[in-house]
N, C-alpha and C positions, 0 to 999 in steps of 0.2 A: 504493499500500499504505500502511496506517495502522498505527503502533506507539504503545504506551503505556509510558511510562517512559523513564528516561534510557539512554544507550548511543550507540554508532556503529554504524551499519548500512550494509552493501554489499548492493544488490539488482541482479540481472541477469536478463535476459530473452533466451529464444532459443525459435525456432518449429520444428516438425517436420512433414513430410507423410508420407503412407503409413502412418500409425499406425492400428492396431486401434482401431476406435470404440467397441467393447464393453468390452474389457479392454485398456486401453492400456499399463498399467504392470504390473510384476512386484512382488516383495517389496522393501521399503525395507531397506537395510542401512547402520548407522551406527557410528562408532567415535570415541574420544576419549582423548587422552593428553597427555604432555609430551614433546618431543625434536625431533630434526631431521627426521623423516619423519612426514607424516600420511597414512595409508593405511587401506583398507577394501577387504575381498573381496566380490565381488558375483555371485550366481548368474545366470547369462544363458544365451544360446543364440545360435548362428549366425543372422544376420539381424537380430537385436536390436542396439540401440544403448544404451550404458550412460552416464547423465547423473550427475555429481557436482557438489558443492559444498563448499568448505573455508572454515573460519574460523581465524585465527591471532590469539591473544589481544592481542599488542602489535604495535608497528611492527617488521616484519622488513624488511631491507635488500631481499630479493627472495624470490620463490617460484619453484620449478623444475617445470614439468609432468613428469609420469612419461612413460616411453617407450611409445609407442603411442597416447597420448592427444593430444587436440586441444584446445587451450585456448580457452575461449570468453570469458572475462574474467579479469582478475587486477589488482585495485583495492586501493590503499593509502588509508587514511583519516586520515593523520597518525599520532600517537602511540598512537592507540587501538586499532588492529587492522588487519586486512587480510582480503579475501575474494577467492575465485576459483573457476571452474567450469571443466569440460572435459567431452568425450565421447570414447568408445572403441568399436570394434565389439565386438559381443557374442561371447562363446564360452562353454564349459562353466563356466569361472570366470574372473572378470576381475578384476585387483587395480588399483584406482584409487589413485594415490600423487602425493604433492606433497613436494619438497625445501625445507626451511626453513633460511634462511641462519644464523639464530641460534635455539637451542633455546628452544622457547615451548610454552605450552599451546595445543592445537589440537582441533578437532572437525571431522568429515567425515562427509558422507552422501551415498548413491548409490542409484540406482534403474535398472532396465533398462526400456527403452521396447520394446512389442511392435509389429511390423509387420502391417499389413492383409494378410489372406490372401484376395486377390481373384483368385488365379490368375495364370499367366505364359504370355505368347506370344512364341515366338521365331520370327523372320523370317529366311530366307537366300535371297539372291538367287543364281540359278544359271541356265546356259544349256545347253540339250539341243538336240542335232542328230544327223543321221545315221539310219540304218535298223536295225530290229531292236533297238529301244531297251530299256534297263531303267533305272529310277531306283531307287538303294538310300540309305536315310538311317540313320546310326547314331547313337544317343541315349546319353549318360552322365551319370549323376547320383551324388551321394555324400552321406554324411551330413556330412562335413565342409564340404561345399560349400552347405550350407543344407537338408540333408535330401532325401528321395526322394520326389518327386510321383507322381501319376498321370497318364499320357499321355491326354489326352482324345480328341485327334485329330491326325492328320498330312496335310496336304493340299498337293498341287502346284497351282500356278495359283491360288493362294489369292485374289489380287486380280481374277481373272477368273472363269472357270467352274471352280470347284474340282473336282479329281480326287483323290478319297481313297486313301490308301496302305493296304497291307494289312500286318499284323504277320507278320513271318518267324519271329521268337522272341524271347524275352527271358529274362534271367538276373538274379535278385537273389542278393545276399550279405547275408541278414539285412536289417537296416535300414541297413547301411552303405554298399552300393555296388549299383548296377543298371544293366544296358545293355539297349537295345531295337534290334532291326533291323527297318525297314519296307521294303517294296518297292512298285513299280509298273511294270507292263508297258506299254510303248508311251505313255509320257507325251507330251503336246502338245509340239512343238518351240517353240524360241525362249528369250528370256530371262524367267523367270517367278520367282514368289515361292513359296518352300517354307515353309509354316508349321507349326509344332509348337505346339499349345496344351496347357498343363497344368492340372489341376485346383486347383492350389495354388502359391503363390508359392514358388519354389525356384530354385536355380541349377543349370542344366544345360548341357551342350555338345552341339551338333547339328551332325553333318556330311553332306555331301550329295555323291553322285557318281552320274554317269550313265555308262552303258556302251553300246556298239553291238555288233553282230554276236551278240546274245544269243537263244537259243531261245524264241521267243514263247509256245510251248506249255508247256513244262517248262522255265522259266528258271533254277531254283535247284535245288541238291541239298538234303540234310539239313541243318538247323540243329544245330550242337554247341555246347556251352559248358561251362565249368569255373568254379570259385570257389577262393580262397585265403583262409584254410585250408578243408579239409585237403589234404595230399598234394601241394602244388605248390611249386616252388622259384622261385628267381631265376635265369633269367628265368621268366615265365609259360610254360607248354606246351600250348597249344592245338592239339590234332591233329584236322584236318578231312579227312574222306574226300573224295577228288577224283581227278581223272586228267589225264593230259596233255592240253593243248588248253584246259583249263578255267581259271578265275581264281578265287582265294579272296578273299573280302572278310571282315574282322573289325572289331570295336569293343571297347574296353576301358574300364572305370571303375575308378580306383584311388583309395582313401580315403587319399591322401597330398598333400603338396605338391610332388611331383616323380614324373616318369615317364622312364626312361631310353629307349634307342634300340631299335629293332626288329632282328631278326636279318638275316643278310645276305641271305636270300632274300625279304625283304619291302621294299616300298616304302611308306614313311610318307605318308599323306594328309593327316592333321592330328594335333596333339597340343597341347591346350590346358589351361590353368588355369581353374579356375571363378572368374572374377573375382579379387578380392583374398583370398578364402578359400582353404582347402586343398581338394583333390579335383582329379584330373586325367581327362580322357578323351582317347581317341585312336583313330584307324582307320587301317587299312593294307590292302594287297593283295598278292597273291603268284601267282605263276604255278603252274598245276595240275601235279600229279604223282600217283604212285601214292598217296601220303599226304603231306600239307602240315602242318609244325608251325609255328604262329605264336606268336611270342614277344615280349615286351616285357621289357626289363631293368628293375632296381630295384623290384621288386614283393615280394621275399621278406619284407620287414619291414612289408608293409602289406596291407590287406585289398582284394581286387579281385574283379571278375566280368569275364568277357570271353565272348564268342561269335563265331562265324564261319559261313559259308555258301559253298559253291562255286557259280560262275556257269556254266551251260552254254552253249556256242557254238551258233550256228544251225546249223553244218554238223554232219552225222551224225558221232557219235563212231566212233572206229576200232573196227570189230567189232560194231557196233550190230546186225547181222543174226545174231549168233550167240547162241544161246539153248541152254543145258544144262538138261534136264527128267529128272525120274524120276516113275515111276508106281507107286504101291503095289501095284497089281494084277500088275505084272511082278516084284515082289519080295515074294512071300509070307512072311509071319512076321516081316519085318524092320522093319516100320513107318517106311521109309527116310524119308518126309516127315513123320513125326510121326503120334501118335494121331489118327485120324479125318480125316487129310488124304490125299485121293486122288493129288493131282498138285502137284508142287513145282518152282520154278525153282531150280536149283543155283548157289551162289556160284561164281564163276569169275574168274580174272585172265588177261588176254590179254598174253601176252609179246610176240608177233609175229603179225601177220596181213597177208597180202597177198590182197585179196578177188580180183583178177583172175586169179591162179593157184590159189585155194583153199588156200594154205599157211598153216596155223595152228599156233601154239605157245601153248598154254593151260594153266593149272592149275585144277583142278576139285576142290571139295571134296565128297566123297561121305560123307553122314552116318553111314552104315551100310555097311560093306564085309564080305561074307561070307567066310568061311574057304575054303580050298581044298577041304575035305571036305564043304561044304555039299552039299546036294542039288539046289540050283539057283544059277545064277550071278547076280551083280548087274548089273542092266540099267539103263542111263541112255541117254537120247537127245540128239543135237545137232541144232539146227535151224539153217539157214543159208541165204543167198542171197535172203531175202524182202525186196523193196524198201520192203514195209509196216513193217518193224521199223526204227525210227529212233531209238529211246530204248534205249541200252545197258542190258543187265541185268548188266554186270560189276559184282563188288564184291569187289576185290582183298583189303580187310582182312578179309572174311568168310571168305575162303578159309584162312586162317591163324588158328588159334583162339588161345586166351589162353596156352596151353602154349608157344607160339613166342614167344622174345624178339625175335629178329630174323631177316629173311629177305632176302638180298641175292642178286638174279640175276646182278648185274654185267654187264647187258647194256646199259647206257648208253654213249653215245658218249665218245670219249676226251677226258678233261677234265671231263666232266658229273658232277654229283652222283650218287652210287650210291645209289639208293633202297632204303629198307627198305619191303617189301611189307606188314608188319603195321602194326596200328594204332598201335604204338609210335613209330613214326617215327624210328628211330635211323638216319637216312642217313648215308652215309659221304662224306668229302671226299678225293678222290685226291691224293697227293702224288708230285711227281717225274715225272708224265705217264704212268702206265701206259697201255697202247694197247688199243683195242677189236679184237676179232677174233673167229674161229669158237671156239665152246666145246662142252662136252658137250651142253649144251642152249642151242639160240640163240647169243647173244653171251656173251663172257667177256672177263676183262682179263688181258693178258700183262704180267708184272712183270720188271724187271731190277734185280738187286740193285747194280750198279755206279752206278745213278743212284737208289738209295735210294727206289725206287718202293713205294708201299703204300696202303692206304685206311684213314683214321681216322675212326671211329665215335663218338669222344669218350668220356667216363667214363660207361659204361652200369652204373649202381649196381645194377640188378636182377639182376647175375650176381655180386654180392658177398655172401659169407656165405650162400649157400644150399646146401641139403642134397642136391641132385640137380640135374643139367645134362646135356645132349647137345649136343656141338658136332660138325657135319660140314661137309664140303666135298668138291668134285671137284677134284683136283690133278693136273696134268700137268708134271713137272719137266722141265727143259731142260739143267741143269748141277748135279747134286746136290752139296752141300757140308754141312759140319757147322752145325746150329744154324738151318737154314733153316725159319722159322716161318710156318705157315699162318694161324693165329688165335691171338690172346693177349691177355691183360690182365696184362702182365708188364713189369718192369724188373729190378731186383735180385731181386725176390720177385714173387709172383703165379702165374697159371696160363698155359700155353701148350701147343701142339700142333705139334711141329717134328720135324725130324731130330735125332738125338742130337747133343750139343754139349759141347764141354769146359767148363771154369768158369774164372773168374778169382778167384784168392784175395782176398777182402775182409775187411780187419781191422775188428772192432768198437771199443768204447771200453774203453781199458786203465785199470787202476788199480793202485795198490800201497799197502802198509802195512809198517811196521817196529815192532821190539820186541824186549825182551830176556827176555821171559817164556817160558813153556811153550807158548804158542800165538800165532799171529798170524792176524787175519782181515782179508780184503779184500773190500769190496762193490763190485760192478760195476753200474753204473746201469742198463745195458741190455744183454741178450742177446737178440737177435731174429734170426731165420732164420740162425742159426749152426748149423754142424754139427761145429765143432771147438773146444775150449777148450785153451789153453796156459797153463802155470804155470811161473814160475821162482822158485826159492829161493836166497838168497845167505846164507851164515852165515861166522861167524869164531870163532876160540878155539883154544886149545891142545889141546883135546879136543873132536871135534865131537859135537853131540848127534845122537841117533837122529832121523830125520825121518820121521814117520808119512806114509802116502799122503795127499795133499791131498783134502778132502771138498768137493764142489761142492754148492751150495744146502743148505748146513748147516741143520738143523732142518726141512728139506723133503723133498725126494727123497733127499738124502744119498747122491750120486752119488760113488764113489771114482774118483780118477784113477790113471792108469798111469805107472810111471815110464819115462822114455825112458833117461836116464843121469845119472851124476854125475861131477864132476871136482874133484879138490882138488889144492894146490900141494904141492911136496915137503916143505915144512917143516910140513905139516898145519895151517896157520893160515887157510887161505881154501879155501871150498867152494861149488860150486854144483851144484844138481840142476834137471833139466827134466821136466815131466811132460805128459800129454795125456789128454784126454777126447772121444771121440765122441759126437754127438749130446747135448750138454749140455741140460738143463732150460732152457727159454726163460722170459724175464721180467725184471722190473725189480727193482733193489736187492736181489739175491740175493748170498749170501755164499760165498766161497771160505776155508776155515779149514784151516791147516797146524799140527800138533801136534808139539812136540819133547820129547824125554825125555833127561836126563843130559847130560853135556858141560859144559865149563867156560862160566861167563857169558860171553856175547858179543851183538853187535847180530845181528839177523836181519831180513831184508828178503824180502817175498813180493809178487810181481806176477803179474797175470793179464791175459789177454786173449782175446777170442773172434774166430773166423774163419769166414766162409761160403766154400763153394766147394771145400773140401778133398775129397780122394778119400775115399769113404765106406769103403772097404776097406783101403787102404794110405796113410794120410794122411801119413805122414812118410818121409823119405830117411834116410841114415846120418848118425848123431850124430858130431860130432867135438869133442874137448876139449883144452885146453892150459893151462899154467901158467907162471909165472916170476915174476921180481922187477923186470925193468927195462922201462920204457914203450916201446912201447905193449904193451897186453894184446891179443893178437891170435888168431884161429883161422882156417884156411883150409878151406872146405867145398865140397864137389863137389855142385853142383845142376844146375838146366837152366832155360832161359827159361820163363816161366810160373809157376814155383814161387816161393816167398817164404821166405827164410831168418830163423830166428827164434834169438836168442841171449839168454844171460844171462851176468853178470859179477859177481865179487866182489873188492872191493879196499878201499882206504882213501885218505883224503885228498880232494883236488880232482880229480875224474874228468870228463873230456870226451868224448862219443860222437864218432865219426868223422861228418863232415857228409853223407857218402853214405848214411847209415843214418836210419830213421825211429825217433824215440825213443818208446819205449812207457812206461818210467819210469825214473827216476833218483832214488834216495832214500837219505839217510844215517841209521842207526840206531846208535847209540853209536859203536863203532869200525868199523862195516861200511858200506861203500857198495855198494849192490846196483842194478843197472842191466839194462834189457831193451830191445831194439830189433829192427826188421825191415829186410830189404834184398831187393830184387829178385833173383830167382835167375838164374844164368849158369852157364857152364861150371865156373868156379872163382870162388868168392866170397870176400872177406876181410872179417870182422868185427872191428872194432878199436876201442879206447878208450885214451884217454892221459891223463897227468898230469904235472905240471910238478915236484912235489916229490921228495924222495928216493926211490929205489927202495924198494919194498915188494912183498910176496908177493902175486900175484894168480892168480883161476882164471877160466876162461871155457869155455863150451860152446855148442855151436849145432847146429841141425838143420834142414834144408828142410822146408817143407811142401808137398805135392804136390797139384795141383789134379787135378780128373777129367779124364781123357783121353778124347776123343771117340771113340765106337764108329764103326761103319761108317756113312756117310751115306746108306746105301739101307734105314735102318730108321726107325721112328718112335719119338719119346719123348713122353710125356704128363707134363707137370711140374706140381707144386703146391708151391710155394716151392722148398725144396731137396729135395723127395721126388719120385720119379717111377717110372713104369712104361715098360718099353722093350722093343720087338719085337726078335727075333734072328734073324728068317727072311730077311733080305736081300730084302725084299718090294718095294722101290721101283725103278723103271727110268726112265732118262731116256726122253722122248718117249712115255711111256704114261700113259693116264689112270687115276687111281686114286681110289676112294671111300673118304675118310677119316672114321671115325666114332669119336668118344670119348665113352663113357657114364660118367658118374659118379653113384654112389649112395651117399651118406654115411650111410645107415641100415644099410648092411651093416658086418660086423665084421672082414673081412680084406681085405688089399690086392687078392687076386684077385677078390673079389666086389664090392668097392667102385670098382674101376676097370677098365674093359674098353676094348678097341679092336677095331673091325671094320675090315677091309680088303678091299673088293670082295665084301662080303656074307659074309666068312669071319672068324670070331672067331680072334683071334691070342693066342698065349701070351705074356705078359709076364714079365720079370724086374724085380723091384723093388728101389729103394734107398730106405731110410726108411720112414716110415709114412704113407700117404696119409691126409689129414685127413678128419674127418667133415663139414666145410663148406668151401666154396671160399674162398680167401684173399680177405680185404677189403682192396681197394687203391683208391688215387684215380687210377690209372693210365688212359689211353685204351684203348678196345677197339680192336684194330689187326688188319687182314687183311693178310697178306703181310709181317708185320714185328713188332716188339715196341715198347712206349713208350719203351725206351731208344734208339729210332732205329738199331737194329742187326738183325742177323740177318734180312735181307730174303730173299725167295725169287727163284730164276730159274725161271720157267715161267708157266703158265697156271692161273688160280683161277676157279671157276664154282660157283654155287649153294650159297653159305655159309648154314647156318642153325644158330641156337643155340635150344634149348628149355630150360625150367626144369624138366624132368622127365626120369627116367633112361628112354630109349626102349627097348622090348623087341626082341629078336632078330627077331621077326615083323615089327615095324614097319620096322626097318632093312632087312630083306630085301625088303619091299614097296617102299620108296623106291628101293632100288637097281634092281629090276626095273622100276620105273616109267620110270626114266631110261635103262636100257640095252636093254630088250627093246621098242624103239619101234615095231616092225611088229606090226600085229594080223593074226591069222590067222582062219581059219574053223573052225567047230565040227567036231570037239571040239577044247578048247584043249590045247596041248602045252607042254613044259617051256621051250621056247625063245621062247614068247610069253607076254606078259603080259595080251593082251585078244583078243577076238574080234570080228567085225562082222557085222551083217546085211547085206542088200541095201539100197541107196538107195532111199528111199520118195519118190514125188512124189504125195501123196494128192490125188486128185480130190474134189470134193465128194461127200459120201456121204448118202443119204437118211436121215431121222431117223423112226423109226416113230411114227404117230399113237398116242398113249396115250389120248386121250379127245376127246369133241365136247361141243357144247353147243347146244341147240335153243332159238330165240328167236321167240316167237309175236308177230306185228305185230298191232296193234288197226286197226280201221276197216275199209276196203274189203277188206283182205287178211286179215281175221281168222281165216280157215280156213287160211291157207297157213303152212306151217312152213319156213323156210330153215336149212339146216345150214351152218355156218362151220367152218373149221379152218385150222391153220398148220402148215407143215412148216420144217425148218431143215436146214441141213448145217454140218459142221465145217469151218472155215478154217485150214489149216496148224497144225492143233493149238493155236491161239492164242485160240480163242472159237469162237461160234456166230453165223452169220449166219441171221436169221430172215425 
């Protein structure tokens, strides 16, 4: 290099390969100033490399290269200056910086180097062996990992005789993440090279798996995929239609630097970071079931794409010879198969099938079912026993439409996951080892409350805050008791379907305030799920003021409280009053206000607290008051186990609550000390406060709060928080099956129309406590069968066929479901009230001739020009599955 003029120069040289030969560099960025740090921001991109050079005006003791940078040179030239250079991998924006030991004038410049885009080839060595083989390849690519390329080809045995793979499916999430799945049936055995060729240089993750025992004609089910966003959470939730005996394969690409673990039902096969950049890809497998949910953790904050497919085994699936069909010609006016469709195969789910004995339990979706008053019946056909039918037409998730949130047959073996047959995949986890046994339909689970047995389906958010819901199940109790819960999303609040239960009094957060003026206001931070508000007022003075009824939610709903009673001392210097309010307005930071009129000036203390679980009709027991001058200030209250005693005291000086009580408030206002506390109920309860100073007048009062007393355990309660409807007909009996159906319709205006209960196809009359809300409670509790999220109120008995829908089912629908399960025997025409179906005679159709509808004459040329040969074809129907010509 040549220079003109004086000065000190530092020259450095470095070389690069893999650079774009047409446009090797991006835009140059420079900066200059004086200080301890030289820096410049450079626009760049993944796969690029940023190169910088810095010059410092005078000799610095040292330069320190910025984090993430790789120093190329750092040279001092005596007292005249210093020069250095570095590189750093590209990103959206890169800051090149150098620390200077002494503040100096500096200048820095940087530019991003662009890579050549000549494509990318990824080779993976893999070994294939066995029979009935299948090769699957999962590919993941992300924007953070260098951009998403196009897959040009995927080949097995790439270094020998290449065998191309076929695309099963792909899913892109914009330009941020994409996955591909490729397959090859019967790949060549041995250790070979799997080669994936991309059209552009990028970073990708390639995973290869081979399988044996795979159906060679139809090896795979339907490819499904999802992206995030929208609508997916951490973990990802990819639901793949499959069946027992199959295997599910999935691939995921996450535009992030990390990827968490798979769910417990999955086996991870690979999980890799795309080189040194961000972007993760993974693959896993899981055993087939009615529906399988594939999930990867740590994806909620990142953009991902994921897809999966089920692998069919070579052996015939259970019930492959079972086919349900309908013909429009048999169902005039109903269009049972859809407009213009003459014949259709019906979605069905096989719960149990024994081919040797011909025993079948299956659920079949009939798109249109005629009413009982229709002029003709709904006709469907079942085909069975043909050895030619080796591909199952079962479609469990198609049987249960989008109105079903979950369907649990509870037919699985003891300890096995209890599968949800809907596409939602809310599979249940058994706890405490409920045992499998005979049910109302096929298998069912038997629960023992002593072992805390239940089924946990996790937090099913789709039943939170909805305006309609139907919950049903078949229940056979063995030892009825209060609070046995069949289905719930309940802890201290939420919804549940159970036998009637008593309640536990639970106190909210108390607060108090004091003053000597004409009013005192207390703010309670939260009143939630409470059905009782208690207030205590303590005053002092030679003449007591008149105390107005406290007002709750002052300035809002303005609810007036009710006086329980007051007590004052014989010298008329201390007084307390206790008040209550049923069903207070719920909310945060609402005000309790008490107004005082007249009387001599003196301190006033007001305290308040909310409670849940109080009896909604008779919430309080008998009030007792007492007064005196000598410590302790005490009162003895008649109560009972399960109750809670509430007290209020008025005194002066240094006052201490008895340690057996729970403090709600203790406050001094002028010459008044006011306190409030609670204590668990018993046959006799002493509420007591003490002071060490000289004797002084005191007054105290207390009253027990009564919980709900459980009604008969042979009825049913439908609870929404602290509101419920309850049957009164003693409808339950040990050892007897019952069909329980709760129907909630928040669009209705009264309790009776908003909440209904059907037992064995009969609508029940409910008595109501509180107001049933317009939407279901929004909780974070688990959906639980045979118990509550509080790990209490388990059932003793058998549970079968639990279903939840997000609509209010009609009485006709419920009747149909009930008859479908109870009237199992089909009769012969005409149908009667004891039958739900009738059957025709079994058909074994021989080939039937097909009438010739036309013919064609062909004239031959040449020697046979005058001869006309007539040709035709006939056909016969083969087991209604097609025509053989």
